[in-house]
C-alpha positions in Angstrom: 13.9 16.5 9.0 11.3 14.2 10.7 7.8 14.0 9.4 4.9 12.3 11.0 2.5 10.6 8.6 -0.4 8.2 8.4 0.0 4.8 6.9 -1.0 5.4 3.3 1.5 8.2 2.8 4.7 6.1 2.9 5.0 6.7 -0.8 5.6 10.3 -0.1 9.1 9.2 0.9 9.7 8.8 -2.8 9.2 12.6 -3.3 11.7 13.8 -0.7 15.2 12.4 -0.3 16.8 12.7 3.1 13.5 12.8 5.0 12.8 10.4 7.8 9.2 9.2 8.4 7.4 7.9 11.4 4.0 6.2 11.0 1.4 7.4 13.5 -1.9 5.7 12.8 -5.1 7.3 13.8 -6.8 6.1 17.0 -8.8 2.9 16.4 -11.5 3.2 19.0 -14.0 0.7 17.6 -14.8 -1.9 15.0 -16.4 0.7 12.7 -13.2 2.8 12.6 -11.1 -0.3 12.0 -13.3 -1.5 9.1 -13.4 2.1 7.6 -9.6 2.2 7.7 -9.5 -1.2 6.0 -11.9 0.0 3.3 -9.8 3.1 2.7 -6.6 1.0 2.4 -8.3 -1.3 0.0 -9.6 1.5 -2.1 -6.1 3.1 -2.2 -4.5 -0.3 -3.1 -7.0 -0.9 -5.9 -6.0 2.5 -7.4 -2.3 1.6 -6.9 -2.9 -1.7 -8.7 -4.6 0.0 -11.6 -1.7 2.4 -11.9 0.9 -0.4 -11.8 -0.9 -2.2 -14.6 -1.0 1.0 -16.7 2.5 2.4 -15.9 4.5 -0.6 -14.9 7.4 -1.4 -17.2 8.2 -5.0 -16.1 6.0 -8.0 -16.1 6.4 -8.3 -12.4 5.2 -4.7 -11.8 2.1 -5.4 -14.0 1.5 -8.7 -12.2 1.8 -7.0 -8.9 -0.8 -4.5 -10.1 -3.2 -7.3 -11.1 -2.7 -9.0 -7.7 -3.5 -5.8 -5.8 -6.6 -5.1 -7.8 -7.9 -8.7 -7.5 -7.1 -9.2 -3.8 -8.1 -5.7 -2.5 -11.3 -5.7 -4.5 -12.2 -9.1 -2.9 -11.2 -7.8 0.5 -13.1 -4.6 0.1 -16.3 -6.7 -0.7 -15.6 -8.7 2.4 -15.1 -5.6 4.6 -18.3 -4.0 3.2 -20.3 -7.2 3.8 -19.1 -7.6 7.4 -19.8 -3.9 8.1 -23.3 -4.2 6.7 -23.9 -7.3 8.8 -22.8 -5.4 11.9 -24.7 -2.3 11.0 -21.5 -0.2 10.5 -20.8 2.4 7.9 -17.5 2.1 5.9 -18.1 4.4 3.0 -15.8 7.3 2.0 -17.7 9.6 4.4 -16.3 7.5 7.3 -12.7 7.6 6.2 -10.1 9.6 8.1 -9.6 12.7 6.0 -5.8 12.9 6.7 -5.3 9.2 5.7 -7.5 9.7 2.6 -5.6 12.8 1.5 -2.2 11.3 2.3 -3.1 8.3 0.2 -4.1 10.5 -2.7 -0.9 12.5 -2.4 1.1 9.3 -2.3 -0.5 8.0 -5.5 0.0 11.3 -7.2 3.8 11.2 -6.3 4.0 7.7 -7.8 2.1 8.7 -10.9 4.6 11.6 -11.5 7.5 9.1 -11.8 9.2 8.7 -15.1 8.8 5.3 -16.8 12.4 4.5 -15.9 11.7 5.3 -12.2 8.2 3.8 -11.8 8.9 0.2 -11.1 11.5 0.9 -8.5 9.2 3.4 -6.8 6.4 0.9 -7.0 8.5 -1.8 -5.4 9.6 0.6 -2.6 6.1 1.7 -1.9 4.5 -1.7 -2.3 7.0 -3.1 0.3 6.9 -0.2 2.7 3.1 0.2 2.6 2.4 -3.5 3.1 5.0 -3.8 5.9 3.3 -0.8 7.6 -0.2 -2.4 7.0 1.0 -5.7 8.6 2.3 -3.8 11.6 -0.8 -1.6 11.9 -3.1 -4.7 11.7 -1.1 -6.7 14.2 -0.3 -3.9 16.7 -3.3 -1.5 16.4 -6.3 -3.1 14.7 -6.3 -6.6 16.3 -5.9 -5.4 19.9 -8.6 -2.8 19.4 -11.1 -5.0 17.7 -14.1 -6.1 19.8 -16.1 -8.3 17.5 -14.9 -11.8 16.9 -15.7 -11.6 13.1 -13.7 -8.4 12.8 -10.8 -10.1 14.6 -11.1 -13.1 12.2 -11.1 -10.9 9.2 -8.0 -9.0 10.5 -6.1 -12.3 11.0 -6.9 -13.4 7.4 -5.9 -10.0 6.1 -2.4 -10.4 7.5 -1.6 -13.4 5.3 -2.6 -11.5 2.2 -0.6 -8.4 3.2 2.5 -10.6 3.7 2.0 -12.1 0.3 1.9 -8.6 -1.2 5.2 -7.9 0.6 6.8 -10.8 -1.2 5.4 -9.7 -4.6 6.7 -6.2 -4.1 10.2 -7.7 -3.5 10.1 -9.4 -6.9 9.7 -6.1 -8.8 13.0 -5.1 -10.3 14.4 -1.7 -9.2 14.5 -0.6 -12.8 12.8 -2.2 -15.7 15.1 -0.7 -18.3 18.8 -1.3 -17.6 20.9 1.6 -18.8 24.3 0.2 -17.9 26.7 0.0 -20.9 29.2 -2.8 -20.8 31.7 -1.1 -23.2 35.4 -2.0 -22.6 37.3 0.9 -21.1 40.7 -0.1 -22.6 42.5 -3.1 -23.8 45.6 -2.6 -21.7 47.9 -3.5 -24.6 
């Protein structure tokens, strides 16, 4: 089965095995829409980071959470400051409702994971969401941006997103190993 989803919903793949996903971003017609999408992504990633700090089982999952909160909080401040300077609104009332709702559903799916499943699900989502965000920024946002300051912010954002990809890769698939190394037989 093929589902078409917006960028923040990549986590939903965790809820349904055997489902293929295609990312179809909303249309980015102007700098205001681009900055609003960035603000939504930052807000979702801050919530993800808080969840990782609270629910993560491994030190790397908790560290990933701290990194997300720190980096996306700073980035959100930067997005808001640039939007204010340009006279653009980027508050929740400007966010694409489908992307907002998909992000909330994705976070809820992750929150429903058992402690044993959480770190692996976080690693998968962290990697997939940041890979999609890099692609979206490079292929959709940058070409559509009109303002030089918006373009500069987008270029700086790509480096941070790539760093988050690397951090997601360092989260172990499972924080609690359940493999038993009992001998099966002695062969004597």
